[in-house]
C-alpha positions in Angstrom: 20.1 9.7 7.1 20.1 9.9 10.7 18.9 12.7 12.9 22.4 13.3 14.0 23.8 13.5 10.7 21.2 15.9 9.6 22.0 18.1 12.3 25.5 18.2 11.9 25.5 21.0 9.0 23.4 23.1 11.2 25.9 23.1 14.1 29.1 23.5 11.7 27.5 26.3 9.7 27.2 29.0 12.4 30.7 28.1 13.3 31.9 28.5 9.9 30.4 31.7 9.7 31.6 33.1 13.0 35.2 32.3 12.0 34.8 33.7 8.6 33.4 37.0 10.2 36.5 37.2 12.9 38.9 36.5 9.9 37.1 39.3 7.8 37.3 41.5 10.7 41.1 41.0 11.4 42.0 41.2 7.7 40.3 44.6 7.7 42.3 45.8 10.7 45.4 44.4 9.1 44.6 46.3 5.7 43.5 49.5 7.7 46.8 49.5 9.6 49.0 49.2 6.6 47.1 52.0 4.8 47.1 54.2 8.1 50.7 54.1 8.3 51.0 55.7 4.7 48.9 58.8 5.8 50.6 61.5 7.7 48.9 62.8 10.8 48.7 66.5 9.4 46.6 65.0 6.4 44.5 62.9 8.8 43.7 66.2 10.8 43.0 68.2 7.8 40.2 65.5 6.6 38.9 65.0 10.1 39.6 61.3 9.6 40.3 59.1 12.4 42.7 56.1 12.5 40.8 53.3 10.7 42.5 50.4 12.2 41.3 51.5 15.6 37.7 51.2 14.5 38.8 47.9 13.0 39.8 46.5 16.3 36.8 47.6 18.2 34.7 45.7 15.3 36.9 42.6 15.8 36.5 42.6 19.5 32.6 42.6 18.9 33.2 39.8 16.4 34.8 37.4 18.6 32.2 37.1 21.3 29.4 37.3 18.7 31.2 34.1 16.9 31.4 32.5 20.4 27.5 33.0 21.0 26.8 31.9 17.5 28.5 28.8 18.0 26.7 28.3 21.4 23.3 29.4 20.3 23.1 29.4 16.4 19.5 31.0 16.6 20.2 33.7 19.1 19.5 37.2 17.5 22.0 38.9 19.8 24.8 36.6 18.2 23.8 37.9 14.7 23.8 41.5 15.9 27.1 41.3 17.4 28.8 39.8 14.4 27.1 41.9 11.7 27.9 45.0 13.8 31.5 43.6 14.4 32.0 43.2 10.7 30.5 46.6 9.7 32.5 48.5 12.1 35.6 46.6 10.8 34.7 47.4 7.2 33.9 50.9 8.3 37.4 51.4 9.7 39.0 50.2 6.5 36.9 52.5 4.5 37.9 55.4 6.7 41.8 54.4 6.1 41.2 54.2 2.3 39.3 57.4 2.1 42.3 59.0 3.9 44.8 57.7 1.6 42.7 58.3 -1.6 42.2 62.1 -0.7 46.0 62.2 0.0 47.1 60.6 -3.3 44.6 60.6 -5.7 40.7 60.9 -5.5 40.3 59.1 -8.6 41.6 55.8 -6.9 39.2 52.9 -7.4 36.7 52.7 -4.4 37.4 56.2 -3.2 33.8 57.4 -3.6 32.5 54.1 -2.3 34.7 54.3 0.8 33.1 57.8 1.4 29.7 56.5 0.8 30.5 53.6 3.5 32.0 55.7 6.0 29.9 58.9 6.0 26.6 57.5 5.0 25.9 53.8 5.5 28.2 53.9 8.8 25.2 55.7 10.5 23.4 52.4 10.5 25.7 51.2 13.3 23.1 53.4 15.5 20.7 50.4 15.1 23.0 48.0 17.0 22.4 49.6 20.5 18.7 49.4 20.7 18.6 46.1 18.9 20.8 44.5 21.8 18.7 46.2 24.6 15.4 44.8 23.2 16.8 41.4 22.4 18.9 40.9 25.5 19.0 38.2 27.2 16.6 35.7 25.7 16.5 36.9 22.0 12.8 37.9 21.9 11.1 41.2 21.5 8.7 42.4 24.4 5.1 41.2 24.1 1.9 43.0 23.5 1.7 46.9 23.4 5.4 46.9 24.3 6.1 45.2 21.1 4.5 47.7 19.0 6.4 50.5 21.0 9.7 48.5 20.4 9.3 48.4 16.6 8.3 51.9 16.4 11.4 52.8 18.3 13.6 50.8 16.0 11.8 52.2 12.8 12.4 55.9 14.2 16.4 55.0 14.9 16.7 53.6 11.6 15.3 56.8 10.0 18.5 58.6 10.3 20.6 56.1 8.4 18.0 56.0 5.7 17.7 59.3 5.4 21.4 59.8 5.1 21.5 57.4 2.3 19.6 59.9 0.1 20.3 63.2 1.5 22.8 65.4 -0.6 26.2 65.7 0.8 25.7 69.4 1.0 22.8 69.5 3.0 24.3 66.6 5.3 27.5 68.7 5.8 25.5 71.8 6.8 23.3 69.9 9.2 26.3 68.9 11.0 27.8 72.3 11.1 31.3 70.8 9.8 32.3 72.0 6.4 33.5 69.4 3.9 37.1 69.0 3.7 38.6 70.4 0.5 40.3 67.2 -0.1 36.9 65.4 -0.7 36.2 67.8 -3.9 37.2 65.1 -6.3 35.1 62.3 -4.9 31.7 61.0 -6.0 29.8 62.0 -2.9 26.1 61.4 -3.9 25.8 58.0 -5.7 22.7 57.2 -4.0 21.0 61.0 -3.8 17.5 61.7 -4.4 17.4 65.0 -6.2 15.0 66.8 -3.8 15.3 70.6 -2.9 17.2 71.4 0.3 13.8 73.0 1.7 12.7 69.2 1.7 15.9 67.5 2.8 16.8 70.0 5.6 13.5 69.4 8.0 13.5 65.7 7.2 17.3 65.3 8.2 16.6 67.5 11.5 13.7 65.3 12.4 15.5 62.4 11.8 18.4 63.2 13.9 16.1 64.3 16.7 14.4 61.0 16.7 17.7 59.1 17.5 17.8 60.0 21.4 14.0 59.6 21.5 14.0 56.3 20.0 16.1 54.8 22.9 13.4 55.6 25.5 11.4 52.4 24.6 14.7 50.2 24.8 15.9 51.4 28.2 12.3 51.2 29.4 12.1 47.5 28.3 15.4 46.7 30.1 14.2 48.4 33.1 11.0 46.4 33.3 13.0 43.1 32.6 15.5 44.1 35.4 12.6 44.5 37.6 10.8 41.1 36.7 14.1 39.3 37.4 14.0 40.0 41.1 12.8 36.3 41.8 15.0 34.4 39.3 18.8 34.8 40.4 20.1 33.4 36.9 17.9 36.0 35.0 18.9 38.8 37.4 22.5 37.8 37.0 22.0 38.1 33.0 20.6 41.6 33.6 23.3 42.7 35.9 26.1 41.8 33.1 24.1 44.2 31.0 24.4 46.9 33.6 28.1 46.2 34.4 28.6 46.9 30.5 26.7 50.1 30.7 28.8 51.1 33.7 32.0 50.3 31.9 30.9 52.4 28.8 30.0 55.4 31.0 33.3 55.2 32.8 35.3 55.1 29.5 33.1 58.1 28.2 34.0 60.1 31.2 37.8 59.1 31.1 37.8 60.2 27.3 37.1 63.8 28.6 40.5 63.9 30.4 42.5 61.4 28.3 44.8 62.4 25.5 43.5 61.6 22.2 45.8 58.8 21.6 44.3 56.9 24.5 40.5 57.6 23.9 40.6 55.4 20.8 42.1 52.7 22.9 39.6 53.1 25.6 36.8 53.2 23.4 37.9 49.9 21.8 38.4 48.4 25.1 34.8 49.4 26.0 33.4 48.1 23.0 35.3 44.6 23.6 34.1 44.4 27.3 30.4 45.2 26.2 30.7 42.3 23.5 32.3 39.8 26.2 29.6 40.9 29.0 26.8 40.3 26.7 28.2 36.8 25.6 28.8 35.6 29.3 25.6 37.1 30.4 23.7 34.9 27.7 25.8 31.8 28.0 27.1 31.7 31.6 25.8 34.5 33.6 26.9 32.8 36.9 30.3 32.1 35.7 31.9 35.1 37.8 30.0 36.7 40.8 28.6 39.5 38.9 27.2 41.3 42.1 30.8 41.6 43.4 32.2 42.5 39.9 29.6 45.3 39.5 30.1 46.6 42.9 33.9 46.5 42.8 33.7 48.3 39.4 31.6 51.1 40.8 33.6 51.3 43.9 37.0 51.2 42.5 36.1 53.8 39.9 34.7 56.1 42.9 37.6 55.5 44.8 40.4 56.3 42.0 38.4 59.2 41.2 38.4 60.6 44.7 42.1 59.8 44.9 42.9 61.8 41.6 40.6 64.5 42.9 42.6 65.1 46.0 46.0 64.6 44.0 44.9 67.4 41.6 43.8 69.7 44.5 47.0 69.1 46.3 49.2 69.6 43.2 47.1 72.6 42.4 47.3 74.5 45.9 51.2 73.8 45.9 51.6 75.0 42.4 49.6 78.0 43.3 51.6 78.9 46.5 54.7 78.4 44.9 54.1 80.1 41.5 54.0 83.5 43.2 57.7 83.3 43.8 58.9 81.1 40.8 58.5 80.5 37.3 55.6 78.5 36.1 57.7 75.7 35.0 59.7 75.6 38.0 56.9 76.1 40.5 55.1 73.0 38.8 58.4 70.8 39.0 59.0 71.9 42.8 55.4 71.4 43.6 55.5 67.8 42.1 58.7 66.8 44.3 57.1 68.2 47.4 53.7 66.6 46.8 55.6 63.2 46.1 57.7 63.5 49.3 55.0 64.7 51.6 51.8 63.7 50.5 53.0 60.4 49.0 52.7 58.4 52.4 49.4 59.9 53.1 48.0 58.9 49.5 49.2 55.3 50.3 47.2 55.4 53.4 44.2 56.8 51.5 44.5 54.0 49.0 44.8 51.3 51.6 41.7 53.0 53.4 39.5 53.0 50.0 40.5 49.2 49.4 39.2 48.5 52.7 36.1 50.1 52.1 35.8 47.9 48.9 37.3 44.6 49.9 37.2 44.6 53.6 40.2 43.7 55.9 41.2 40.7 53.9 44.4 42.6 52.9 45.8 42.4 56.3 45.3 38.7 57.3 47.7 39.0 60.5 45.6 41.9 61.4 42.4 40.4 60.9 43.3 37.1 63.0 45.2 39.3 65.7 41.8 41.4 66.1 39.8 38.4 66.4 41.9 36.8 69.1 41.8 40.1 70.9 38.0 40.3 70.6 37.6 36.7 71.7 39.9 37.6 74.9 37.5 40.5 75.7 34.4 38.6 75.8 33.3 36.5 78.9 30.1 35.0 77.6 30.5 32.2 74.8 27.6 33.7 73.1 29.3 37.0 72.8 32.4 35.2 71.6 30.3 33.7 68.6 29.1 37.2 67.8 32.6 38.6 67.8 33.5 35.7 65.2 30.6 36.6 63.1 31.3 40.4 63.1 35.2 39.8 62.4 34.4 37.6 59.4 32.1 40.1 58.0 34.5 42.8 58.3 37.2 40.8 56.8 35.4 39.9 53.6 33.0 42.8 53.2 29.9 40.4 53.5 26.6 41.8 54.5 25.8 38.5 56.6 27.6 36.1 58.7 26.3 33.4 61.1 28.0 31.2 63.5 26.1 27.9 64.6 27.1 25.8 67.5 25.8 22.4 68.3 25.2 22.0 71.8 25.0 18.8 74.0 21.3 18.4 74.1 20.9 18.7 70.3 19.8 22.3 69.8 21.8 24.8 68.3 23.2 28.3 69.2 23.0 30.9 66.4 25.2 34.2 66.6 24.5 36.3 63.4 25.8 39.4 62.1 23.6 41.5 59.5 20.5 40.3 57.6 20.2 37.0 56.2 20.1 36.9 52.3 18.0 34.4 50.6 20.8 32.2 49.1 23.6 31.1 51.7 26.5 28.5 51.6 27.4 26.7 54.9 31.0 26.1 55.7 31.6 23.4 58.5 33.5 24.2 61.8 35.8 21.4 63.0 37.6 20.8 66.2 39.9 18.0 66.1 38.5 16.3 63.1 35.0 16.7 64.9 32.3 19.1 63.4 30.9 21.3 66.2 29.3 23.9 64.1 28.6 25.7 60.9 29.7 29.1 59.3 26.9 30.5 57.2 27.9 33.1 54.3 25.9 34.4 51.5 26.4 32.3 48.4 27.4 35.2 46.0 30.6 35.6 48.0 31.8 32.2 47.3 34.4 33.2 44.8 37.3 33.5 47.0 40.9 33.6 46.0 43.7 31.2 47.6 44.7 33.9 50.0 41.2 34.7 51.0 40.8 31.0 51.5 43.5 30.6 53.9 42.5 33.6 55.8 39.0 32.2 56.1 40.5 28.9 57.3 42.4 30.7 60.0 39.3 32.5 61.1 37.2 29.3 61.0 39.9 27.7 63.4 39.5 30.6 65.8 35.7 30.2 65.4 36.3 26.4 66.2 37.9 27.2 69.5 35.0 29.7 70.2 32.7 27.2 69.4 34.3 24.6 71.4 34.5 26.9 74.3 30.7 27.7 74.0 30.0 23.7 73.8 32.1 22.9 76.9 30.5 25.8 78.8 27.1 24.3 78.0 28.2 21.0 78.8 29.4 22.4 82.3 26.2 24.0 82.8 24.3 21.1 82.2 26.7 18.8 84.3 26.2 21.4 87.2 22.3 21.1 86.6 22.5 17.5 86.4 24.5 17.4 89.7 22.2 19.7 91.5 19.0 17.8 90.1 20.6 14.3 91.0 21.4 15.6 94.5 17.9 17.0 95.4 16.2 13.9 93.8 18.5 11.8 96.0 17.4 13.9 99.0 13.8 13.7 98.2 14.1 9.7 97.9 15.8 9.5 101.2 13.2 11.7 102.7 10.3 9.7 101.4 12.1 6.3 102.4 12.8 7.7 105.9 9.4 9.3 106.3 7.1 6.7 104.6 9.0 3.9 105.4 11.4 3.8 108.3 9.6 6.4 110.5 6.2 4.7 110.6 8.2 1.4 111.4 10.0 2.7 114.2 6.7 4.3 115.5 4.7 1.3 115.4 7.8 -0.5 117.2 7.5 2.3 120.0 3.9 1.7 120.5 3.9 -1.9 120.6 6.8 -1.8 123.3 4.7 0.6 125.3 1.6 -1.7 125.1 3.8 -4.7 125.8 5.1 -3.0 129.0 1.3 -2.2 130.2 0.4 -6.1 129.5 3.4 -7.6 130.9 2.0 -8.1 134.6 -1.6 -9.1 133.7 -1.2 -10.7 130.3 2.5 -12.0 129.7 1.6 -14.0 126.7 0.0 -10.9 124.8 3.0 -8.9 125.9 5.5 -11.5 124.4 3.4 -11.6 121.2 3.8 -7.7 120.9 7.4 -7.8 121.7 8.0 -10.3 119.0 6.0 -8.3 116.5 8.2 -5.3 117.5 11.4 -7.4 117.0 10.2 -8.3 113.4 9.5 -4.6 112.7 12.9 -3.5 114.0 14.5 -6.3 111.5 12.3 -4.8 108.6 13.6 -1.4 109.5 17.2 -2.6 109.6 17.1 -4.0 106.4 15.6 -0.7 105.1 18.5 0.9 106.7 20.9 -1.3 105.2 19.2 -0.7 101.7 19.4 2.9 102.0 23.1 2.6 103.1 23.8 0.3 100.1 22.3 2.7 97.6 24.4 5.4 98.9 27.6 3.4 98.7 28.0 -0.3 98.7 29.0 -1.4 102.4 31.3 -4.1 101.1 33.6 -1.3 99.9 34.2 -0.2 103.3 34.1 -3.8 104.8 36.2 -5.7 102.4 37.7 -3.0 100.0 37.2 -2.5 96.2 38.9 -5.7 95.4 37.1 -7.8 97.9 33.7 -6.1 96.9 34.1 -7.2 93.3 35.2 -10.6 94.2 31.9 -10.8 96.5 29.9 -9.6 93.3 31.6 -12.2 91.0 30.8 -15.0 93.6 27.1 -14.1 93.4 26.9 -14.8 89.7 26.3 -18.5 90.1 26.2 -19.2 86.3 27.1 -22.8 85.4 30.2 -23.2 83.5 31.4 -19.5 84.0 34.6 -19.0 86.1 35.3 -15.6 87.1 38.7 -14.4 88.5 39.4 -11.0 89.8 42.8 -9.3 90.1 44.0 -5.9 91.4 47.0 -4.3 92.8 47.7 -0.7 94.4 44.1 0.0 95.0 44.7 1.8 98.4 43.6 5.4 99.2 41.3 5.4 96.2 38.6 8.4 96.2 35.2 7.2 97.0 33.5 8.4 93.8 36.2 6.2 91.7 35.7 3.2 94.1 31.9 3.5 93.5 32.1 4.1 89.9 34.7 1.1 89.5 32.3 -1.3 91.4 29.3 -0.3 89.5 31.1 -0.6 86.0 32.6 -4.0 87.1 29.1 -5.5 88.5 27.2 -4.3 85.4 29.9 -5.7 83.1 30.0 -9.0 84.9 25.9 -9.1 85.0 26.3 -8.5 81.1 28.6 -11.4 80.8 26.4 -13.9 82.8 23.2 -12.9 80.7 24.5 -12.6 77.2 28.3 -13.5 76.7 27.8 -17.5 76.7 31.5 -17.5 78.2 33.3 -20.1 80.0 35.8 -17.5 81.6 35.7 -14.0 82.5 38.6 -11.8 84.2 38.4 -8.5 86.0 41.5 -6.5 86.6 41.8 -3.4 88.5 45.1 -1.3 88.4 46.4 2.0 88.5 47.9 3.8 85.3 49.3 7.1 86.3 46.5 9.2 87.7 43.9 6.9 86.5 41.9 3.7 87.9 41.9 1.3 85.0 38.9 -1.2 85.1 39.1 -4.2 82.5 36.5 -6.9 82.1 37.5 -9.5 79.5 35.5 -12.7 78.5 35.8 -15.4 75.9 32.1 -15.2 74.9 30.4 -14.8 71.8 31.1 -11.0 71.4 28.9 -8.5 70.3 27.5 -9.1 66.7 28.0 -6.2 64.1 25.0 -4.1 63.8 23.7 -4.8 67.4 22.0 -1.7 68.9 23.5 -0.3 71.9 21.5 -1.5 75.0 20.8 0.3 78.4 23.7 -1.7 80.3 26.4 -0.3 77.9 25.2 3.0 77.8 25.3 3.1 81.6 28.9 1.9 81.6 29.9 4.8 79.4 27.7 7.3 81.5 29.4 6.2 84.8 32.9 6.8 83.4 31.9 9.9 81.7 30.7 11.3 85.1 34.1 11.5 86.5 35.8 12.7 83.1 36.9 9.3 82.1 35.9 7.0 79.4 34.6 3.5 78.8 35.7 1.3 75.5 33.9 -1.7 74.5 36.1 -3.8 72.0 35.6 -7.3 70.3 38.8 -8.8 69.4 39.1 -10.7 66.2 39.7 -13.9 68.5 36.2 -13.5 70.0 34.8 -12.2 73.3 34.6 -8.8 74.7 36.7 -6.5 76.4 35.4 -3.7 78.6 38.1 -0.9 79.5 37.2 2.0 81.7 39.5 4.7 82.6 38.6 6.8 85.6 40.6 9.9 86.7 41.5 10.1 90.2 42.7 13.8 90.2 41.3 15.9 93.1 39.4 13.0 94.6 42.7 11.1 95.2 44.2 14.3 97.1 41.0 14.5 99.2 41.1 10.6 100.1 44.8 11.1 101.0 44.1 14.3 103.1 
């Protein structure tokens, strides 16, 4: 037999047991419901017996999650505790229903005494389920060391009362409870397991056992508290413990509600609390992060507090109105009139209170238009890009009630600008901020807030788009500042270079020329040959100085642009290539009145592109075309060479082409058509420069 075949029965058996337990509980509920229907409410009140089917439903609600947990984790003790407790509770409900029916019709009916024993005596063993669950949750193991001894002692003290009740005479048990035994129970066998000891013995033993029940819960609660504190560094374990905490909160809220709810609703509330507790325990063990438990726990507490506050205000308003009107009207008429007045006057205010309470719990997400409009208004008020990013972070935090939001924006230099609101948690999620399909930053939120509804997602998307605009504004502002800094730096660097060239080159040269001329004048009469030599040297120095001046002028602006225009200057540059087998043609039209910056950039781009053709393309022909396209100057250089192989890193020359175009707000594209060759197309905006040139 293979290991898989051998393990199959071990997997199937727990599932069968779980299904059988659920079926048994449901059968007990159905039987109890049928029997309860035959018992009048008056008889049930006289015998102080509850509806049996209600307890059965509570048991079935425990069996269902217990069966699921048993199927997933067959050896987990909590699964067995839930399952056994659920079946016991359902059978206990059936016993209660049968006991009520037997005392109504005939106490001698079969099983009547057993029903009393199950309900009144063995039913106390249900007390063991709570400490067992607290001690075994979530990993199914008892605490170690001395805590294990204390835990076992606590379980023993809890089991003491059910054990004592099994053997205590019914008269002693009823006297201890302070409730007299109903007369309808007189014909039942009430003491099938009683040990005949004097009342003087049983009374103190029973009192001691009853007093030990609350004391026995101290150790389980202490164990749970210790496990909760130790789970701080483990998010999954902390989530498990918070599911247990949520179940406790729900149980407390139900018990508080039972104090004011009608008797018919208390049973339903108790059943719902039991079912939710079983579900919480199962989810906490099997999938603790299935739902954002932090959000569920906080929302449960806050919504409960919110509802309680509104109900208190309702009661106060209604009470004051009834008191004021009750002095003039009958009590019933005053109550009706007060209710009408409260509905008409206080109703709108109550709705506002409810909206305010929801905003305290959920943030401003229920008003998406107001959130987006408020964010837009805040962005308009801020002058600095950094302040706009802070406004985005603050608005997202307020809209979704999150303790931390950060907006990260990429700057041109590679660094990031971060605007944060709140204190960063340990676990976060990052959402990209895109502007025209380009990622320009990131939005950072706590991971525990990842569970958003579709409506919340749409609102967050709208806010992210606003953030993208703000991020783009910050990016452009940073780029503008960097551009200004580059312009200032380039201007000062150019001035320093000109000063150095003039001071260190042209200045000494002209000074030497002046000195030689003066010396030649002094020697002209006495030594004409020496004077002539000095004048020739001075002429050579002047020629050198003239070359330096031409070089400086060319660096500032190629002289050919002023001599022959842009088209002629590019043609001269093409003629200088002198590459064997390469023919270059230059065409152009409507090139009058171009701004100086555009002319220089076009000339430099064309010259650099032609140099690349000569060095790398291996082309036979190259064509340069200069033209206007609206408010742009278009420079196109095409060749029939080998093109640029895929994967070739971008060289300095190609980067220079793009940078020269970008300096004027234009762009430069480099393409390699399928037929071969390379096409460089630069678009240079003319803009204000053209107006200046014409002016």
